[in-house]
C-alpha positions in Angstrom: -30.2 -119.0 -142.2 -28.4 -116.8 -144.6 -27.5 -113.1 -144.3 -28.4 -110.5 -146.9 -27.1 -107.0 -147.2 -29.9 -105.9 -149.5 -31.9 -102.9 -148.5 -34.8 -103.6 -150.8 -37.4 -106.2 -150.0 -36.6 -109.5 -151.7 -40.2 -110.2 -152.6 -43.7 -109.8 -151.2 -44.6 -110.8 -147.7 -45.6 -114.5 -147.7 -49.4 -114.8 -147.4 -52.3 -117.0 -148.2 -55.7 -116.6 -149.6 -57.0 -119.0 -147.1 -55.7 -117.8 -143.7 -52.6 -119.1 -142.0 -49.6 -118.4 -144.3 -47.8 -121.2 -146.1 -44.6 -122.2 -144.4 -42.4 -120.5 -147.0 -41.3 -120.8 -150.6 -39.2 -123.8 -151.7 -35.5 -123.1 -151.4 -34.7 -124.5 -154.8 -32.2 -121.7 -155.5 -31.1 -121.2 -151.9 -27.3 -121.3 -151.5 -26.2 -122.6 -148.1 -23.8 -120.4 -146.2 -20.9 -122.5 -144.8 -21.3 -123.7 -141.2 -18.6 -122.0 -139.2 -19.9 -122.1 -135.7 -21.6 -124.7 -133.5 -24.7 -122.5 -133.0 -25.3 -121.8 -136.7 -28.8 -122.8 -137.6 -29.3 -125.9 -139.8 -28.9 -125.3 -143.5 -31.0 -126.4 -146.4 -28.6 -129.2 -147.1 -28.6 -130.3 -143.5 -32.4 -130.5 -143.5 -32.2 -132.7 -146.6 -29.5 -134.8 -144.9 -31.7 -135.3 -141.8 -34.7 -136.2 -143.9 -32.6 -138.7 -146.0 -31.3 -140.3 -142.8 -34.8 -140.7 -141.4 -36.0 -142.3 -144.7 -33.0 -144.6 -144.9 -33.0 -145.8 -141.3 -36.7 -145.8 -140.4 -38.7 -145.4 -143.6 -39.9 -141.9 -142.7 -41.6 -140.7 -145.8 -44.9 -139.2 -147.0 -47.7 -140.0 -147.2 -47.4 -142.5 -144.2 -45.2 -140.3 -142.1 -45.0 -136.6 -141.3 -42.1 -134.7 -139.8 -43.2 -132.3 -137.1 -39.9 -130.6 -136.6 -36.2 -130.8 -137.2 -33.8 -128.6 -135.2 -30.2 -128.3 -134.4 -29.2 -130.3 -131.3 -27.1 -127.5 -129.8 -23.7 -128.7 -128.4 -22.9 -128.3 -124.8 -21.9 -124.9 -123.4 -18.4 -126.2 -122.8 -18.1 -127.3 -126.4 -19.4 -123.9 -127.6 -17.0 -122.1 -125.3 -14.0 -124.2 -126.5 -14.7 -123.6 -130.2 -12.2 -121.5 -132.1 -12.4 -120.1 -135.6 -11.4 -122.8 -138.1 -12.2 -125.7 -135.8 -14.3 -128.6 -137.2 -18.0 -128.1 -136.4 -19.7 -131.5 -135.5 -23.4 -131.3 -136.2 -26.3 -133.2 -134.7 -30.0 -132.7 -135.3 -33.1 -133.7 -133.3 -36.3 -134.6 -135.2 -39.9 -135.3 -134.0 -41.8 -137.4 -136.5 -45.0 -139.5 -136.4 -46.5 -142.4 -138.2 -50.0 -141.3 -139.4 -51.2 -144.9 -139.6 -50.5 -145.7 -135.9 -50.4 -142.1 -134.5 -47.2 -142.9 -132.6 -44.6 -140.1 -132.5 -40.9 -140.7 -132.3 -38.0 -138.5 -131.3 -34.9 -139.1 -133.4 -31.3 -138.0 -132.7 -29.3 -137.7 -135.8 -25.5 -137.4 -136.2 -25.2 -135.4 -139.4 -21.4 -135.5 -139.3 -21.3 -139.2 -138.8 -24.3 -139.9 -141.1 -26.0 -142.1 -138.5 -29.2 -142.4 -136.4 -28.1 -142.1 -132.8 -31.5 -142.5 -131.0 -35.1 -143.4 -131.8 -37.6 -143.1 -128.9 -41.3 -143.7 -129.1 -43.7 -141.5 -127.2 -47.1 -143.2 -127.3 -50.2 -141.3 -126.2 -48.5 -138.0 -127.2 -49.2 -135.8 -130.1 -46.5 -133.7 -131.9 -47.1 -130.1 -132.9 -49.7 -129.4 -135.6 -48.1 -128.4 -138.9 -48.8 -125.8 -141.5 -49.1 -128.5 -144.1 -51.9 -130.1 -142.0 -53.7 -126.8 -141.7 -53.8 -126.3 -145.5 -54.6 -129.9 -146.2 -57.6 -129.7 -143.7 -58.8 -126.4 -145.2 -58.8 -127.8 -148.8 -60.3 -131.2 -147.8 -63.1 -129.8 -145.8 -64.1 -127.2 -148.3 -64.4 -130.0 -150.9 -66.3 -132.4 -148.6 -69.9 -132.9 -149.7 -71.3 -132.8 -146.2 -69.5 -129.5 -145.5 -70.7 -128.1 -148.9 -74.3 -129.1 -147.9 -73.9 -127.6 -144.4 -72.7 -124.3 -146.0 -75.5 -124.3 -148.6 -78.1 -124.8 -145.8 -76.8 -121.4 -144.4 -77.0 -119.7 -147.8 -73.3 -120.1 -148.7 -73.3 -121.6 -152.2 -69.6 -121.0 -153.1 -67.3 -123.1 -150.9 -64.2 -121.3 -152.4 -65.2 -118.3 -150.3 -65.0 -120.3 -147.1 -62.1 -120.6 -144.8 -61.7 -123.7 -142.5 -59.5 -122.7 -139.6 -58.3 -125.7 -137.6 -57.5 -125.6 -133.9 -56.2 -128.3 -131.6 -57.8 -129.8 -128.5 -56.8 -130.1 -124.9 -57.2 -133.7 -123.6 -60.1 -132.8 -121.3 -62.1 -131.2 -124.1 -61.5 -133.9 -126.7 -64.9 -135.6 -127.5 -65.0 -139.1 -125.9 -65.9 -140.7 -129.3 -62.7 -139.4 -130.9 -60.1 -140.1 -128.2 -57.0 -141.9 -129.3 -57.0 -140.0 -132.6 -55.1 -136.9 -133.8 -58.0 -134.5 -133.8 -58.6 -130.9 -134.8 -61.7 -128.8 -134.5 -62.5 -126.2 -137.1 -64.1 -122.8 -137.3 -65.6 -121.9 -140.6 -65.5 -118.3 -142.0 -66.8 -116.9 -145.2 -65.6 -114.0 -147.4 -67.7 -111.5 -149.2 -65.3 -111.6 -152.2 -62.3 -113.8 -153.1 -59.8 -111.4 -151.6 -61.8 -109.9 -148.7 -61.4 -110.6 -145.0 -62.7 -114.0 -144.0 -62.5 -113.2 -140.3 -65.2 -110.5 -140.8 -67.9 -113.2 -141.1 -67.9 -116.3 -138.9 -70.2 -119.1 -139.8 -71.2 -119.2 -136.2 -72.5 -122.3 -134.5 -70.9 -124.6 -137.2 -68.0 -126.7 -136.1 -66.1 -129.4 -138.0 -64.2 -132.2 -136.1 -61.5 -133.8 -138.3 -59.0 -136.6 -137.9 -55.8 -134.8 -139.0 -54.0 -138.1 -139.8 -56.6 -139.2 -142.4 -58.2 -135.8 -143.1 -61.5 -137.6 -142.4 -64.5 -135.5 -141.3 -65.5 -137.2 -138.1 -68.4 -135.0 -137.1 -70.3 -131.8 -138.0 -71.6 -130.0 -134.8 -74.3 -127.4 -135.3 -75.1 -125.2 -132.3 -77.7 -123.2 -134.3 -77.4 -120.3 -136.6 -77.3 -116.9 -135.1 -77.1 -115.4 -138.6 -74.4 -113.2 -140.2 -75.0 -109.6 -139.2 -74.2 -106.9 -141.6 -70.9 -105.8 -140.2 -68.1 -103.6 -141.5 -65.3 -106.1 -141.0 -63.0 -105.0 -143.9 -59.6 -103.3 -143.5 -58.1 -103.5 -147.0 -58.8 -100.2 -148.8 -60.5 -101.9 -151.8 -63.2 -103.3 -149.6 -63.8 -100.5 -147.0 -66.9 -98.6 -148.1 -66.1 -95.0 -148.9 -62.5 -95.4 -148.0 -60.4 -92.3 -148.5 -56.7 -92.3 -147.6 -55.4 -89.4 -145.5 -53.5 -86.8 -147.6 -51.7 -84.9 -144.8 -49.0 -87.4 -144.1 -45.6 -86.2 -145.6 -42.8 -88.6 -146.4 -40.5 -89.6 -143.6 -37.1 -90.9 -144.7 -34.4 -92.4 -142.5 -31.0 -92.4 -144.0 -27.4 -93.3 -142.9 -25.2 -91.6 -145.5 -22.1 -93.3 -144.2 -23.7 -96.7 -143.8 -24.8 -98.7 -140.8 -22.8 -98.9 -137.6 -23.2 -102.6 -137.2 -21.5 -105.6 -138.9 -22.8 -109.1 -139.6 -20.4 -111.9 -140.2 -22.5 -115.0 -140.9 -24.7 -115.1 -137.9 -22.4 -113.0 -135.6 -23.6 -109.5 -135.0 -21.4 -106.6 -133.7 -22.8 -103.2 -132.8 -20.8 -100.8 -130.7 -19.9 -102.8 -127.5 -22.5 -105.5 -128.2 -21.6 -109.0 -129.4 -24.1 -111.8 -130.1 -25.1 -114.5 -132.5 -28.6 -114.8 -134.2 -30.3 -118.2 -134.5 -33.7 -119.5 -135.6 -35.7 -122.6 -134.9 -39.1 -123.9 -136.1 -40.6 -123.8 -132.6 -39.1 -120.6 -131.1 -38.5 -118.6 -134.2 -35.8 -115.9 -133.4 -33.1 -116.9 -130.9 -30.3 -114.8 -129.6 -27.1 -116.6 -128.6 -24.0 -115.6 -126.6 -25.1 -112.1 -125.8 -22.2 -110.1 -124.4 -20.6 -106.7 -123.9 -17.1 -106.0 -125.2 -15.2 -103.8 -122.8 -12.3 -103.1 -125.2 -10.2 -106.1 -124.2 -12.7 -109.0 -123.8 -16.4 -109.8 -124.2 -18.2 -110.1 -120.9 -21.0 -112.6 -121.2 -24.6 -111.6 -120.2 -26.8 -114.3 -121.5 -26.1 -117.6 -123.3 -29.5 -117.9 -125.0 -32.6 -115.7 -125.2 -35.9 -116.9 -126.8 -39.6 -117.5 -126.4 -40.5 -120.9 -125.1 -44.3 -120.9 -125.0 -47.3 -118.7 -125.8 -50.6 -119.6 -124.2 -53.8 -117.9 -125.5 -56.9 -118.8 -123.5 -60.3 -117.3 -124.6 -62.3 -116.5 -121.5 -65.7 -117.3 -123.0 -67.4 -120.5 -121.9 -70.0 -120.5 -124.6 -69.9 -123.5 -127.1 -68.3 -121.3 -129.8 -65.2 -120.6 -127.7 -64.9 -123.1 -124.9 -62.2 -125.1 -126.7 -60.4 -122.0 -127.9 -57.1 -122.1 -126.1 -53.9 -122.0 -128.3 -50.4 -122.9 -127.4 -48.9 -121.0 -130.4 -45.3 -122.1 -129.8 -45.9 -125.7 -128.7 -48.8 -126.5 -130.9 -47.7 -124.6 -134.1 -44.3 -123.0 -133.8 -43.3 -119.4 -134.2 -40.6 -120.3 -136.8 -43.0 -122.1 -139.0 -45.4 -119.1 -138.9 -42.7 -116.4 -139.5 -43.5 -114.3 -142.6 -41.3 -112.2 -144.9 -40.6 -108.6 -143.9 -40.9 -105.8 -146.4 -38.9 -102.6 -146.6 -40.9 -99.5 -145.8 -43.7 -101.5 -144.3 -42.3 -103.6 -141.5 -38.8 -102.1 -141.4 -37.7 -98.5 -142.0 -34.3 -97.2 -142.6 -31.0 -98.8 -143.6 -31.9 -102.4 -143.3 -30.1 -105.7 -143.3 -32.2 -108.9 -143.6 -31.5 -112.5 -142.6 -33.3 -115.3 -144.5 -34.3 -118.4 -142.6 -34.5 -122.0 -143.7 -37.0 -124.5 -142.2 -38.7 -127.5 -143.7 -42.1 -129.0 -144.6 -43.5 -132.3 -143.3 -41.6 -134.3 -145.9 -38.3 -132.7 -144.6 -37.8 -130.6 -147.8 -36.1 -127.3 -147.0 -38.2 -124.2 -147.2 -36.8 -120.6 -147.3 -38.4 -117.6 -145.5 -36.9 -114.6 -147.2 -36.3 -111.5 -145.1 -37.3 -113.4 -142.0 -35.3 -111.2 -139.6 -34.7 -107.5 -139.8 -31.6 -105.7 -138.4 -31.4 -102.0 -138.2 -30.6 -99.0 -135.9 -33.1 -96.5 -134.6 -32.9 -93.1 -132.9 -34.8 -93.2 -129.7 -34.8 -89.7 -128.2 -32.5 -88.5 -125.4 -30.1 -91.0 -123.9 -28.9 -88.6 -121.1 -28.9 -84.9 -120.6 -28.1 -82.1 -118.1 -28.2 -78.4 -118.4 -25.7 -76.5 -116.1 -26.0 -72.8 -115.5 -22.4 -72.2 -116.4 -21.3 -75.1 -118.6 -24.5 -75.2 -120.6 -26.2 -78.3 -121.9 -24.7 -81.7 -122.4 -27.0 -84.1 -124.3 -26.6 -87.4 -126.1 -29.1 -89.0 -128.4 -30.1 -92.6 -127.7 -29.6 -95.1 -130.4 -30.7 -98.7 -130.3 -30.0 -101.8 -132.3 -33.2 -103.7 -133.3 -33.5 -107.4 -134.2 -37.0 -108.1 -135.2 -39.3 -110.7 -136.7 -43.0 -111.1 -137.6 -45.3 -114.0 -137.0 -48.8 -114.6 -138.4 -50.9 -116.9 -136.3 -54.2 -117.2 -138.3 -56.1 -114.0 -137.4 -53.4 -112.6 -135.1 -50.0 -111.0 -135.8 -47.1 -110.9 -133.4 -44.1 -108.6 -134.0 -41.1 -109.4 -131.8 -38.4 -106.9 -131.2 -35.1 -107.5 -129.2 -33.5 -104.1 -128.7 -29.9 -103.4 -127.5 -29.1 -100.0 -126.0 -25.9 -98.0 -125.6 -26.3 -98.1 -121.8 -26.1 -101.9 -121.7 -29.9 -102.5 -121.5 -31.8 -105.1 -123.4 -35.5 -104.6 -124.1 -37.8 -107.3 -125.4 -41.0 -106.0 -126.9 -44.0 -107.7 -128.5 -46.6 -106.0 -130.5 -49.9 -107.8 -131.1 -52.1 -106.7 -134.0 -54.3 -108.4 -136.6 -58.0 -109.3 -136.3 -60.0 -110.3 -133.3 -62.2 -113.4 -133.3 -65.8 -112.2 -133.2 -69.1 -113.9 -132.8 -72.7 -112.8 -133.7 -75.4 -113.0 -131.1 -79.1 -112.7 -130.8 -80.9 -111.0 -127.9 -78.5 -109.7 -125.2 -74.8 -109.8 -125.7 -72.9 -112.4 -123.7 -71.1 -110.9 -120.7 -67.8 -112.5 -121.8 -66.7 -109.8 -124.3 -67.4 -106.4 -125.8 -69.8 -105.5 -128.6 -67.7 -104.2 -131.5 -70.2 -104.2 -134.4 -73.8 -104.9 -135.2 -75.0 -107.9 -133.1 -71.3 -108.9 -132.9 -69.0 -109.2 -129.9 -65.3 -110.0 -129.4 -64.5 -112.3 -126.4 -62.1 -111.3 -123.6 -58.9 -113.3 -124.0 -55.3 -113.3 -122.8 -51.9 -113.8 -124.4 -49.3 -115.3 -122.1 -45.7 -115.4 -123.4 -43.0 -117.4 -121.6 -39.5 -116.0 -122.3 -36.7 -118.4 -121.6 -33.7 -116.4 -120.4 -30.6 -118.6 -120.1 -28.4 -116.1 -118.2 -24.6 -116.0 -117.8 -23.7 -112.8 -116.1 -19.9 -112.6 -116.2 -19.8 -116.4 -116.1 -22.0 -119.4 -115.3 -22.0 -119.2 -111.5 -24.9 -116.9 -110.9 -27.4 -116.4 -108.0 -30.8 -114.8 -108.5 -31.7 -112.2 -105.9 -35.3 -111.0 -105.4 -35.2 -107.3 -104.7 -38.0 -105.0 -103.6 -38.7 -101.8 -101.7 -39.7 -101.9 -98.1 -41.3 -99.2 -96.0 -39.9 -99.1 -92.4 -42.4 -98.0 -89.7 -42.4 -94.5 -88.3 -40.0 -94.2 -85.4 -37.1 -92.2 -84.1 -35.0 -92.8 -87.3 -38.0 -92.3 -89.6 -40.2 -89.6 -87.9 -42.2 -88.7 -91.1 -42.5 -92.2 -92.5 -40.4 -91.2 -95.6 -37.9 -94.0 -95.5 -37.7 -96.7 -98.1 -35.1 -99.4 -98.0 -34.3 -102.3 -100.3 -35.0 -105.9 -99.3 -32.8 -108.4 -101.1 -33.5 -112.1 -100.8 -31.3 -114.7 -102.6 -33.3 -117.4 -104.4 -31.5 -120.6 -103.3 -33.9 -123.3 -104.4 -35.6 -123.6 -107.8 -39.3 -122.7 -108.1 -41.7 -119.9 -108.9 -41.7 -116.2 -107.9 -44.5 -113.7 -108.2 -44.5 -110.0 -109.1 -45.7 -107.5 -106.5 -46.7 -104.0 -107.7 -46.9 -102.6 -104.3 -43.2 -103.2 -103.6 -42.0 -102.9 -107.2 -40.5 -106.3 -107.0 -37.8 -107.3 -109.5 -35.0 -109.9 -109.8 -31.3 -109.5 -110.2 -29.0 -112.2 -111.7 -25.8 -111.7 -109.7 -22.3 -113.1 -110.0 -21.1 -113.2 -106.3 -17.6 -114.1 -107.4 -17.2 -110.9 -109.6 -17.5 -107.7 -107.5 -17.6 -104.3 -109.2 -15.5 -101.4 -108.2 -17.8 -100.7 -105.3 -17.7 -104.1 -103.8 -21.1 -105.4 -104.8 -21.7 -108.4 -107.2 -22.0 -107.6 -110.8 -25.6 -108.1 -111.9 -28.3 -107.8 -114.5 -31.8 -107.0 -113.4 -35.0 -108.4 -114.8 -37.3 -105.4 -114.8 -40.9 -106.8 -115.0 -43.3 -105.4 -117.5 -46.8 -106.7 -118.7 -47.0 -109.2 -115.8 -50.6 -110.3 -116.0 -52.5 -112.7 -113.6 -53.8 -116.0 -115.0 -57.3 -115.6 -113.3 -57.8 -119.3 -113.9 -59.3 -121.6 -111.3 -56.7 -124.2 -110.2 -59.3 -126.9 -111.1 -59.5 -125.6 -114.7 -58.4 -128.0 -117.4 -56.7 -125.1 -119.1 -54.7 -124.3 -116.0 -53.8 -128.0 -115.6 -52.1 -127.9 -119.1 -50.4 -124.5 -118.4 -49.5 -124.2 -114.8 -46.4 -122.3 -115.9 -48.5 -119.2 -116.4 -49.6 -119.3 -112.8 -46.5 -117.4 -111.7 -44.6 -114.4 -113.0 -41.2 -116.0 -112.9 -39.6 -119.4 -112.5 -36.0 -120.0 -111.7 -34.3 -123.3 -112.6 -30.8 -124.6 -113.0 -29.8 -125.1 -116.6 -30.6 -128.5 -118.1 -30.2 -128.9 -121.8 -33.4 -131.1 -122.0 -35.6 -128.6 -120.1 -36.8 -126.5 -123.0 -40.6 -126.2 -123.0 -42.3 -124.8 -119.9 -45.6 -126.6 -120.5 -44.0 -129.7 -121.8 -42.8 -130.8 -125.2 -46.1 -132.4 -126.4 -48.8 -129.8 -125.6 -51.1 -130.8 -128.5 -53.9 -132.7 -126.8 -52.1 -132.5 -123.5 -53.8 -133.1 -120.1 -51.3 -131.7 -117.7 -48.2 -129.4 -117.7 -45.2 -131.7 -117.9 -42.7 -128.8 -117.8 -41.9 -126.3 -115.1 -44.1 -127.6 -112.2 -42.6 -131.1 -112.7 -39.0 -129.9 -113.0 -39.1 -127.6 -110.0 -40.7 -130.2 -107.8 -37.1 -131.6 -107.4 -36.1 -128.5 -105.4 -32.7 -128.3 -107.0 -30.2 -125.6 -105.8 -29.9 -122.5 -107.9 -27.3 -120.8 -105.7 -24.0 -120.1 -107.5 -25.4 -122.0 -110.4 -26.0 -121.9 -114.2 -29.5 -120.4 -113.9 -32.4 -120.0 -116.3 -35.2 -117.5 -115.8 -38.6 -118.2 -117.3 -40.5 -114.9 -117.4 -44.2 -114.9 -118.0 -45.7 -111.7 -119.5 -48.4 -110.8 -122.0 -51.6 -109.0 -122.8 -54.9 -109.1 -120.9 -57.0 -108.2 -123.8 -60.4 -106.7 -123.0 -61.5 -105.8 -126.6 -62.3 -102.2 -127.6 -64.5 -101.0 -130.4 -61.4 -99.4 -131.8 -59.8 -102.8 -132.1 -62.2 -103.6 -134.9 -62.0 -104.5 -137.8 -58.2 -104.5 -137.5 -56.4 -104.0 -134.2 -53.9 -101.2 -133.6 -50.8 -102.7 -132.2 -50.9 -103.4 -128.5 -47.4 -103.2 -127.1 -45.9 -105.0 -124.1 -42.3 -105.4 -123.0 -39.8 -106.2 -120.3 -36.2 -105.3 -119.7 -32.9 -106.7 -118.7 -30.9 -103.8 -117.3 -27.4 -103.7 -115.9 -27.5 -103.3 -112.1 -23.9 -103.0 -110.9 -22.5 -104.8 -114.0 -20.6 -101.6 -114.8 -18.8 -99.2 -112.4 -20.6 -96.1 -113.7 -22.9 -95.1 -116.6 -21.4 -97.0 -119.6 -22.9 -94.5 -122.0 -20.7 -91.6 -120.9 -18.5 -92.2 -123.9 -21.3 -91.8 -126.5 -20.3 -89.1 -128.9 -22.3 -85.8 -129.0 
């Protein structure tokens, strides 16, 4: 990942005429920034080196092999803490690859510094993540297949170039018996009115393609009947919206910083006021924040070692044949990094902007650059604090926040991710979901599993569960999580009017799940018992829940079996470098959750420990008519707020 100080977009946002965006553009002119820190993301040359090692040692090369993902094998926390500027930076990479002839995936550990293969482990009966290359290969192969061309013609679609074949992955329980043992995808088919119009306006409902993704062989065409293609208005681009007239009463809004920005970027290290952190990027998680801390003038106090998204589960709550298989694990099955798209000044980011480019790879291991992958800028956010005194008058401070953002396109949906740092020590994580809903035509009465949004067309109810992995380090690694909630004492001599509220604090001593309770305003504090503040209480950061949604899945559901992590609001575990993915590493065609429920069954201690919080939040999306044909952004968030980390309001020194 390379930093850029340009304030003009470096090119158009990456897109595709056929749906999911291409990974990126080849980095033929990309100049690697020097690796100066153990947590710097892999460079283009390092991806090339990793791919060359795999070819040399194990013959990993197209077309027989595909590379699902290469990422930095991050060094131990002790090694990171011991690093000093100018030290040598040993580099290791971890790769997941598979042989398309046997279907067997392997996990490889690569020593890039020593130019050697350290480990090579087979994982039979598992499937690596799907890749963007496979998505495009499947789309092109199926639109050219004579059986698909005939099936489209039978429905009055004579130009296959207008079709979009959108491949999804299976859960093990839903995989057709005849195709078990293969790497299989099922495909929706959509059709455009014009070469550049919205394909998601017109599903070719009832038609499903089942494809072997290793061979790109069409295994089966399933036809559940043709409900027709209603005459809907599903276009959003002005050129295709009938009678479109843009508003003329919107005056220009410009945000300027005449003296420049207040933050600095040194490689991947960001400084803004008291905040210090490093910015990372991986193919699976996308944006990662490392070593988040607060500088008190003499030293940087750690808050979190690593913040990222570890899984996103999107079940569609419609049991009809069109949607029964439609559950996506957008992080585990596809990867937020692979689907990150370029940001554009004035559209995605407004103001004095600094961009970071990202470098990933394709399935041959060739580096690919995503220009303007991450946006850095400051925002005004209203009043920070204020009081008006009858004698002294008003004292007021404006709130400013530092925003680190990225944008992910997952087929029809868009996710905009914002990590925001505030002058009072708070951290906000916000996700905005927009894009286009999946819709389905119907005949007769509308199914009860969604909302009618257009003529004879409904959008199914669905959910978006995001699991944030919060590797905390509040003033050091020995932390204890405390569940805190309000309690209402009974009416009695000390509480005659029943007004009393007290706090109930309960340390979490053993790993496992926790659940949000609205009626008690439950939250969780990550405390450091060995570091009291000036008032004698342990310093702490508080996870303030937001967008905590219930799974509403039967425990016997095959979807829930694969994603038991979403069954609780929060999980607390001790840090383990190999525990990364809350639903397991291999969720493509998975049968059960091999992550959090398995790890926490060991009942390890999390008292005075290096703890990781896994926070589950998201969107319970009951469609609205107003969400069609393109959805206004739905916004959800949660916070990490200081709770005794400081001795008083740390924003008292903000200048007027």
